[in-house]
C-alpha positions as CSV (number, residue, x, y, z in Angstrom):
1,M,11.3,-1.4,13.1
2,E,8.9,1.9,13.0
3,L,8.4,5.0,10.0
4,R,10.4,8.5,10.6
5,V,8.5,11.1,9.6
6,A,10.6,14.1,8.2
7,R,10.0,17.5,10.0
8,E,9.4,19.4,6.2
9,L,6.7,16.6,5.6
10,R,5.0,17.1,8.9
11,A,4.9,20.7,8.4
12,R,3.3,20.8,4.9
13,F,1.2,18.0,5.8
14,P,-0.5,18.1,9.2
15,G,-2.8,15.5,9.2
16,L,-0.2,12.7,7.6
17,C,-0.7,9.6,9.4
18,T,0.8,6.3,8.5
19,L,0.5,3.0,10.7
20,V,2.7,0.1,10.9
21,A,2.5,-3.6,11.4
22,H,4.9,-6.7,11.3
23,V,4.0,-9.9,10.3
24,E,7.4,-12.5,11.3
25,G,7.4,-16.0,10.3
26,V,4.9,-15.9,6.8
27,K,5.2,-18.4,4.2
28,V,5.0,-16.9,0.6
29,G,4.0,-18.8,-2.3
30,R,0.8,-19.1,-4.8
31,S,-2.6,-18.4,-4.0
32,D,-4.6,-21.4,-2.7
33,E,-7.7,-22.5,-3.3
34,R,-8.9,-21.2,0.1
35,L,-7.7,-17.7,-0.6
36,K,-9.2,-18.0,-4.3
37,E,-12.4,-18.5,-2.9
38,F,-12.2,-15.7,-0.8
39,S,-11.4,-13.6,-3.3
40,K,-14.2,-14.5,-5.0
41,Q,-16.7,-13.5,-2.8
42,L,-14.8,-10.4,-2.2
43,L,-15.4,-9.9,-5.4
44,E,-18.8,-10.5,-5.5
45,E,-19.7,-8.0,-2.3
46,T,-17.6,-5.2,-3.5
47,R,-19.8,-5.2,-7.2
48,R,-22.6,-5.2,-4.7
49,R,-21.5,-2.0,-2.7
50,Y,-20.2,-0.1,-5.4
51,T,-20.9,1.9,-8.9
52,L,-18.4,3.5,-10.9
53,E,-20.8,6.7,-10.6
54,S,-20.2,6.0,-6.4
55,L,-16.7,5.9,-6.4
56,K,-16.0,9.6,-7.4
57,D,-18.1,11.4,-4.5
58,M,-16.3,8.7,-1.5
59,P,-14.4,10.8,1.0
60,T,-11.3,8.4,1.5
61,F,-10.8,8.5,-2.5
62,R,-11.1,12.0,-2.3
63,A,-8.5,12.2,0.0
64,Y,-6.3,10.3,-1.5
65,R,-6.8,12.5,-4.8
66,D,-6.0,15.6,-3.0
67,F,-3.1,14.4,-1.5
68,F,-1.9,13.1,-5.3
69,W,-2.4,16.6,-7.0
70,R,-0.4,18.3,-4.4
71,V,2.8,15.9,-4.6
72,G,3.0,15.8,-8.6
73,I,1.0,13.1,-9.2
74,D,-2.3,13.1,-11.3
75,P,-5.0,11.1,-10.1
76,T,-6.8,11.0,-13.2
77,K,-3.7,8.8,-14.9
78,V,-2.3,7.1,-11.8
79,R,-5.5,6.3,-9.6
80,P,-5.5,5.7,-5.5
81,A,-4.1,1.9,-5.5
82,A,-7.4,1.0,-3.5
83,E,-9.7,3.3,-6.1
84,A,-7.7,1.4,-8.5
85,L,-8.3,-2.1,-8.2
86,I,-12.1,-1.4,-7.5
87,R,-12.4,-0.1,-11.0
88,R,-11.2,-3.1,-12.3
89,I,-13.7,-5.0,-10.7
90,L,-16.6,-2.8,-11.5
91,A,-15.5,-3.0,-14.8
92,G,-15.2,-7.1,-15.4
93,K,-11.2,-7.3,-15.0
94,P,-9.2,-9.5,-13.2
95,I,-7.2,-8.2,-10.1
96,P,-3.4,-9.5,-10.5
97,S,-2.6,-12.7,-8.9
98,V,1.4,-12.0,-7.7
99,N,1.5,-14.4,-4.2
100,N,-1.0,-15.4,-1.3
101,A,0.7,-12.3,0.5
102,V,0.4,-9.6,-2.0
103,D,-3.1,-11.2,-3.3
104,A,-3.9,-11.0,0.6
105,Y,-3.4,-7.3,1.6
106,N,-4.5,-6.6,-1.8
107,L,-7.7,-7.8,-0.7
108,A,-7.5,-5.6,2.5
109,S,-7.1,-2.6,1.0
110,I,-10.3,-3.4,-1.6
111,K,-12.4,-4.5,1.9
112,T,-11.1,-0.9,3.6
113,C,-10.4,1.1,0.4
114,I,-6.9,1.9,2.1
115,A,-3.7,2.1,0.8
116,L,-1.3,-0.3,1.9
117,A,2.3,-0.9,1.2
118,A,4.5,-4.4,2.3
119,F,8.4,-4.8,2.1
120,D,10.3,-7.9,2.5
121,R,11.7,-6.7,6.2
122,D,15.1,-8.3,6.0
123,L,15.6,-6.4,2.8
124,L,15.5,-3.1,4.9
125,V,18.3,-1.5,5.7
126,G,18.1,0.5,9.2
127,E,14.9,2.6,10.2
128,P,12.5,3.4,6.9
129,M,12.2,7.3,6.8
130,M,9.4,9.3,4.4
131,R,10.2,12.3,3.6
132,F,10.5,14.7,-0.1
133,A,11.9,13.5,-2.8
134,R,15.4,15.1,-3.6
135,P,15.2,16.0,-7.6
136,G,17.1,13.4,-9.8
137,E,16.5,10.6,-7.5
138,G,16.2,7.5,-9.2
139,F,13.3,5.0,-7.9
140,L,12.8,1.7,-9.3
141,G,9.5,0.8,-9.3
142,I,7.8,-3.2,-9.2
143,G,7.8,-3.8,-13.1
144,M,9.9,-1.5,-14.3
145,Q,12.4,-1.7,-16.5
146,A,14.4,0.9,-15.6
147,P,14.7,3.7,-13.0
148,K,12.8,7.3,-13.4
149,K,14.1,10.3,-12.1
150,L,12.1,11.7,-9.5
151,A,11.3,15.7,-9.7
152,G,11.8,16.3,-6.0
153,E,8.1,17.0,-5.3
154,E,7.1,13.5,-4.5
155,V,6.7,11.7,-1.2
156,I,9.0,8.8,-0.9
157,V,10.1,6.0,2.0
158,T,13.5,5.4,2.2
159,D,15.4,2.9,4.4
160,A,19.4,3.7,5.0
161,E,20.6,3.0,1.9
162,K,17.6,3.1,-0.8
163,L,14.1,4.3,-2.0
164,I,12.0,1.7,-1.2
165,A,8.3,3.5,-2.0
166,I,7.1,6.4,-3.8
167,Y,4.2,7.2,-1.6
168,P,1.5,5.9,-1.4
169,Y,0.9,4.4,-4.6
170,R,4.3,2.1,-5.7
171,D,6.8,0.3,-4.0
172,A,10.2,-0.6,-5.3
173,E,11.7,-3.6,-7.0
174,Q,14.1,-4.5,-4.7
175,T,12.5,-4.9,-1.2
176,K,9.1,-6.4,-2.7
177,V,7.4,-9.5,-1.3
178,S,8.7,-12.5,-3.0
179,S,8.8,-16.3,-2.5
180,A,11.9,-15.6,-0.2
181,T,10.2,-13.2,2.1
182,K,9.8,-14.6,5.8
183,N,9.0,-11.3,7.4
184,V,7.0,-8.4,6.4
185,M,6.6,-4.7,7.0
186,L,3.3,-3.6,6.1
187,L,2.2,0.0,5.8
188,I,-1.2,1.3,6.3
189,C,-0.5,4.4,4.0
190,G,-2.8,7.8,5.6
191,V,-3.3,11.2,3.7
192,P,-4.6,14.2,5.2
193,G,-8.7,13.6,5.8
194,I,-8.2,10.2,6.8
195,G,-8.4,9.5,10.4
196,W,-6.5,7.2,12.8
197,D,-9.4,4.8,13.8
198,V,-9.9,4.1,9.6
199,L,-6.3,3.4,9.6
200,A,-6.0,1.0,12.7
201,N,-9.2,-0.7,11.1
202,A,-7.6,-1.1,8.0
203,G,-4.3,-2.4,9.4
204,E,-6.5,-4.9,11.5
205,V,-8.1,-6.0,8.1
206,A,-4.4,-6.3,6.6
207,V,-3.0,-8.1,9.6
208,D,-6.0,-10.8,9.5
209,Y,-6.0,-11.4,6.1
210,V,-2.3,-11.6,5.5
211,T,-1.9,-13.9,8.8
212,R,-4.8,-16.1,7.7
213,F,-3.4,-16.8,4.5
214,C,0.3,-17.1,5.0
215,G,0.8,-17.7,8.7
216,G,2.8,-15.7,10.8
217,E,2.5,-13.8,14.0
218,A,1.5,-9.8,14.0
219,I,3.3,-7.5,15.8
220,R,1.2,-4.0,15.6
221,G,2.4,-0.7,15.9
222,W,-0.5,1.1,17.3
C-alpha cells in the first residue's frame, strides 16, 4: 500500500515528498517502563539541544511553516507537529501519552524534527491518496467532538471512502492507532525544502522506535 499524490498537488508543490512504511504484527498497549525511561532520556537530550529562540530559525521548521501558510493554516496558531512537541518540552510541560505506538512515533518526531502520521492499516480502504480538499468536505480529527468543514485549500489524505488526515498535522479519529491495531501504516511527512535523505533518516528512526517498543516487522517504502 503506497501513497498516490494528485497531479495538481505535485504541480503546485514540486518539492513535496512523503515516504511510507508499514509495521505488521504490532502489539499496541500502554507504554511500559522501558519506553518511559527512554522517553525521559530523550526529553532530557531535547532540553539540552534546543532553546525556544533557536527553534525559530531551524530550516526544517521554517519549511513546515511556509507550507502551512500556503495551504491556509496559520502556523502561529497551529504549530508543526514536531515543533509543538519540542516547545512543550522546553516549557516544562509533559508530552501526551496515548499508547506505546503513538508514544514511540512521537518520540521519533521529536528526535528528527519531522512530522509523522500513523494509521491502522486494516481500517483503510483501497490505496491512500494525497490531494487538495474540496470546499465543504467534512473532517473528524482525533479528539474532535464534531466534524469541521474544510475550506478547500487544505492538503488532505484520503482512502477510497473517507478523509484520514489533514496533511501534515492532524489524523482522523476513524483510522487512528489503538489497542486493537495490528498493522500500522506510517507516513513520513515532507514538505518542499526538506530533502529525501532527511525524510528517509526520520523513517528509519520511526521504524526503529515503533518496532523496538511495539514489536512487529517493518516494510519500508524507500
